[in-house]
C-alpha positions, 0 to 999 in steps of 0.5 A, a space after each residue: 934099170 927097167 924096174 926104176 923106169 917102170 916105178 917112175 911111170 906108175 908113179 906119174 900115172 898115179 899122180 896125174 889121175 889124182 889131180 884130174 878133175 871131171 870137166 863139165 860139158 859146156 853144151 849141157 845145162 849145169 844142173 842137167 838131170 839124166 832122163 828116167 825111163 818109165 815103163 808101161 805095158 812092157 814098153 819103155 819111155 824116157 822123156 829128156 826135154 820139152 820145148 813149150 811156147 805159144 808157137 811150138 810144142 816139142 818133146 824129146 821122147 826116147 831120143 826122138 823129137 815129137 809133136 802132138 799126134 805123132 807116134 814114138 815107140 808104139 805110143 801116141 803123143 796126145 799132149 805136151 805140157 810145160 812139165 810132162 807129156 801125155 802118151 796113149 799106149 794101147 788105149 791107156 793114158 801114160 803121163 811122163 813127168 820130166 826128170 821124175 821117176 814116176 809115170 802115172 796112168 
């Protein structure tokens, strides 16, 4: 009796998991890309978003919203542009590109 009940439960679980679909987060843009961490001088930086307008420039670096001339993770935010952010890290310039695996000096 217990073997039949156990088998039925396993069968139901397998059928339910096979028909389950991954749901899209309605608050995330449809073609959202996960930020890529870029390392420089042993420090990692991940650029995940940029808000760029005539009145306001804000970037999200390492999960923290920052504006120009603010610091994040030991770096100074020099410029915020439409597709990239320029950081100064230990006197060196690092360009973080939005959704790119490249960090350039």
